[in-house]
DSSP file (Angstrom, degrees, kcal/mol; ACC not computed):
  #  RESIDUE AA STRUCTURE BP1 BP2  ACC     N-H-->O    O-->H-N    N-H-->O    O-->H-N    TCO  KAPPA ALPHA  PHI   PSI    X-CA   Y-CA   Z-CA
    1    1 A M              0   0    0      0, 0.0     2,-0.2     0, 0.0     3,-0.1   0.000 360.0 360.0 360.0 126.4   -5.4  -25.6   54.6
    2    2 A Y    >   -     0   0    0      1,-0.1     3,-1.5     2,-0.0     6,-0.4  -0.559 360.0 -86.8 -95.8 158.5   -3.2  -25.3   51.7
    3    3 A K  T 3  S+     0   0    0      1,-0.2    -1,-0.1    -2,-0.2     3,-0.1  -0.254 110.4  18.0 -62.3 134.6    0.2  -23.7   51.8
    4    4 A Y  T 3  S+     0   0    0      1,-0.3    -1,-0.2    -3,-0.1     2,-0.2   0.661  91.6 130.3  80.4  19.4    0.4  -19.9   51.3
    5    5 A S  S <> S-     0   0    0     -3,-1.5     4,-2.1     1,-0.1    -1,-0.3  -0.466  76.2-100.9 -87.6 173.1   -3.4  -19.4   52.2
    6    6 A K  H  > S+     0   0    0      1,-0.2     4,-2.5     2,-0.2     5,-0.2   0.945 124.0  50.8 -59.8 -46.5   -4.3  -16.8   54.7
    7    7 A G  H  > S+     0   0    0      1,-0.2     4,-2.3     2,-0.2    -1,-0.2   0.847 107.0  55.2 -60.3 -36.0   -4.8  -19.3   57.5
    8    8 A W  H  > S+     0   0    0     -6,-0.4     4,-2.6     2,-0.2    -1,-0.2   0.904 108.4  47.8 -60.7 -45.6   -1.4  -20.8   56.7
    9    9 A Y  H  X S+     0   0    0     -4,-2.1     4,-3.0     2,-0.2    -2,-0.2   0.939 111.5  49.6 -56.6 -50.4    0.3  -17.4   57.1
   10   10 A V  H  X S+     0   0    0     -4,-2.5     4,-1.9     1,-0.2    -2,-0.2   0.890 113.7  47.8 -62.1 -39.3   -1.6  -16.8   60.4
   11   11 A K  H  X S+     0   0    0     -4,-2.3     4,-1.7     2,-0.2    -1,-0.2   0.921 113.4  46.1 -63.2 -45.8   -0.5  -20.3   61.7
   12   12 A E  H  X S+     0   0    0     -4,-2.6     4,-1.5     1,-0.2    -2,-0.2   0.889 110.9  51.7 -70.5 -36.4    3.0  -20.0   60.7
   13   13 A L  H  <>S+     0   0    0     -4,-3.0     5,-2.5     1,-0.2    -1,-0.2   0.868 112.0  48.0 -59.7 -38.0    3.3  -16.5   62.2
   14   14 A R  H ><5S+     0   0    0     -4,-1.9     3,-1.3     3,-0.2    -1,-0.2   0.750 104.3  57.9 -67.6 -29.1    1.9  -17.8   65.4
   15   15 A A  H 3<5S+     0   0    0     -4,-1.7    -1,-0.2     1,-0.3    -2,-0.2   0.817 106.8  51.6 -76.8 -25.7    4.1  -20.7   65.6
   16   16 A N  T 3<5S-     0   0    0     -4,-1.5    -1,-0.3     2,-0.2    -2,-0.2   0.235 126.8 -96.0 -94.4  21.7    7.0  -18.3   65.4
   17   17 A G  T < 5S+     0   0    0     -3,-1.3     2,-0.7     1,-0.3    -3,-0.2   0.602  83.1 129.0  93.3   4.8    5.8  -16.2   68.2
   18   18 A V      < +     0   0    0     -5,-2.5    -1,-0.3     1,-0.2    -2,-0.2  -0.893  19.4 160.5-103.2 108.1    4.0  -13.4   66.3
   19   19 A K        +     0   0    0     -2,-0.7     9,-0.7     1,-0.3     2,-0.3   0.793  66.1  19.0-105.6 -43.6    0.5  -13.3   68.1
   20   20 A K  B    S-A   27   0A   0      7,-0.2    -1,-0.3     8,-0.1     7,-0.2  -0.856  99.9 -78.6-125.0 165.5   -0.5   -9.8   67.0
   21   21 A H     >  -     0   0    0      5,-2.6     4,-2.5    -2,-0.3     5,-0.2  -0.461  41.8-135.9 -66.6 130.9    0.5   -7.4   64.3
   22   22 A P  T  4 S+     0   0    0      0, 0.0    -1,-0.2     0, 0.0    -2,-0.0   0.749  96.7  32.9 -66.4 -25.5    3.9   -5.8   65.5
   23   23 A Q  T  4 S+     0   0    0      1,-0.1    -2,-0.1     3,-0.1    -3,-0.0   0.904 130.4  27.1 -91.7 -51.0    2.9   -2.2   64.5
   24   24 A F  T  4 S-     0   0    0      2,-0.1     3,-0.1     1,-0.0    -1,-0.1   0.589  89.1-134.3 -98.4  -4.7   -0.8   -1.9   65.0
   25   25 A R     <  +     0   0    0     -4,-2.5     2,-0.2     1,-0.2     3,-0.0   0.820  56.7 140.9  60.6  34.9   -1.4   -4.5   67.7
   26   26 A N        -     0   0    0     -5,-0.2    -5,-2.6     1,-0.1    -1,-0.2  -0.635  63.4 -86.2-101.2 165.5   -4.4   -6.0   65.9
   27   27 A H  B >   -A   20   0A   0     -2,-0.2     3,-2.0    -7,-0.2     4,-0.2  -0.444  36.1-127.5 -70.0 140.9   -5.4   -9.6   65.6
   28   28 A L  G >  S+     0   0    0     -9,-0.7     3,-1.9     1,-0.3    -1,-0.1   0.835 102.8  69.0 -60.8 -30.4   -3.7  -11.2   62.5
   29   29 A G  G 3  S+     0   0    0      1,-0.3    -1,-0.3   -19,-0.1    -2,-0.1   0.618  85.7  68.5 -59.2 -14.0   -7.0  -12.4   61.1
   30   30 A L  G <  S+     0   0    0     -3,-2.0    -1,-0.3     2,-0.0     2,-0.2   0.595  87.8  86.1 -88.4  -7.5   -8.0   -8.9   60.3
   31   31 A Y  S <  S-     0   0    0     -3,-1.9    -3,-0.0    -4,-0.2     0, 0.0  -0.642  79.6-106.8 -99.4 159.3   -5.5   -8.6   57.6
   32   32 A R     >  -     0   0    0     -2,-0.2     4,-1.9     1,-0.1     5,-0.1  -0.159  35.1-110.4 -65.3 161.7   -5.3   -9.4   53.9
   33   33 A T  H  > S+     0   0    0      2,-0.2     4,-2.8     1,-0.2     5,-0.2   0.863 116.8  56.2 -61.2 -38.4   -3.3  -12.2   52.7
   34   34 A S  H  > S+     0   0    0      2,-0.2     4,-2.3     1,-0.2    -1,-0.2   0.889 107.5  49.7 -62.2 -40.0   -0.8  -10.0   51.0
   35   35 A E  H  > S+     0   0    0      1,-0.2     4,-2.2     2,-0.2    -1,-0.2   0.892 111.5  47.6 -69.3 -33.7   -0.2   -8.2   54.3
   36   36 A L  H  X S+     0   0    0     -4,-1.9     4,-2.3     2,-0.2    -2,-0.2   0.916 110.6  52.7 -70.3 -37.5    0.3  -11.4   56.1
   37   37 A R  H  X S+     0   0    0     -4,-2.8     4,-2.2     2,-0.2    -2,-0.2   0.893 108.4  49.2 -58.9 -42.4    2.6  -12.6   53.4
   38   38 A N  H  X S+     0   0    0     -4,-2.3     4,-2.2     2,-0.2    -1,-0.2   0.920 113.4  47.5 -64.3 -42.2    4.8   -9.4   53.7
   39   39 A L  H  X S+     0   0    0     -4,-2.2     4,-2.8     2,-0.2     5,-0.4   0.901 110.0  54.6 -67.8 -37.3    5.0   -9.8   57.6
   40   40 A Y  H  X>S+     0   0    0     -4,-2.3     4,-2.3     1,-0.2     5,-1.7   0.913 113.7  38.6 -59.4 -46.6    5.9  -13.5   57.1
   41   41 A F  I  <>S+     0   0    0     -4,-2.2     5,-0.9     3,-0.2    -1,-0.2   0.850 117.2  51.8 -80.7 -29.0    8.8  -12.8   54.9
   42   42 A Q  I  <5S+     0   0    0     -4,-2.2    -2,-0.2    -5,-0.2    -1,-0.2   0.915 126.8  21.3 -66.1 -49.3    9.8   -9.7   57.0
   43   43 A L  I  <5S+     0   0    0     -4,-2.8     4,-0.2    -5,-0.1    -3,-0.2   0.801 131.8  28.8 -97.7 -30.3    9.8  -11.6   60.4
   44   44 A V  I  X5S+     0   0    0     -4,-2.3     4,-1.6    -5,-0.4    -3,-0.2   0.882 121.3  41.4-102.2 -53.0   10.2  -15.4   59.8
   45   45 A V  I  ><S+     0   0    0     -5,-1.7     4,-2.2     1,-0.2     5,-0.2   0.866 112.1  55.7 -70.2 -33.6   12.2  -15.9   56.6
   46   46 A K  H  ><S+     0   0    0     -5,-0.9     4,-1.2    -6,-0.3    -1,-0.2   0.905 108.0  49.3 -58.0 -43.3   14.6  -13.1   57.4
   47   47 A E  H  4 S+     0   0    0     -4,-0.2    -1,-0.2     1,-0.2    -2,-0.2   0.867 110.6  49.9 -69.0 -37.6   15.4  -14.8   60.6
   48   48 A E  H  < S+     0   0    0     -4,-1.6    -1,-0.2     1,-0.2    -2,-0.2   0.881 112.8  48.0 -70.0 -33.2   15.9  -18.2   58.9
   49   49 A L  H  <        0   0    0     -4,-2.2    -1,-0.2     1,-0.2    -2,-0.2   0.758 360.0 360.0 -80.5 -21.4   18.2  -16.6   56.4
   50   50 A A     <        0   0    0     -4,-1.2    -1,-0.2    -5,-0.2    -2,-0.2   0.558 360.0 360.0 -85.0 360.0   20.4  -14.7   59.0
């Protein structure tokens, strides 16, 4: 699995405790890569920078 693929984003989000989409409560695998990337930067990277 290469970095920044859909599966990589799902794995990273799950590793940081995000099991379902925070707003819609659906499985992360249902979303497009761009949506997962936005979630990743909102939830994971923002915490690392703070």
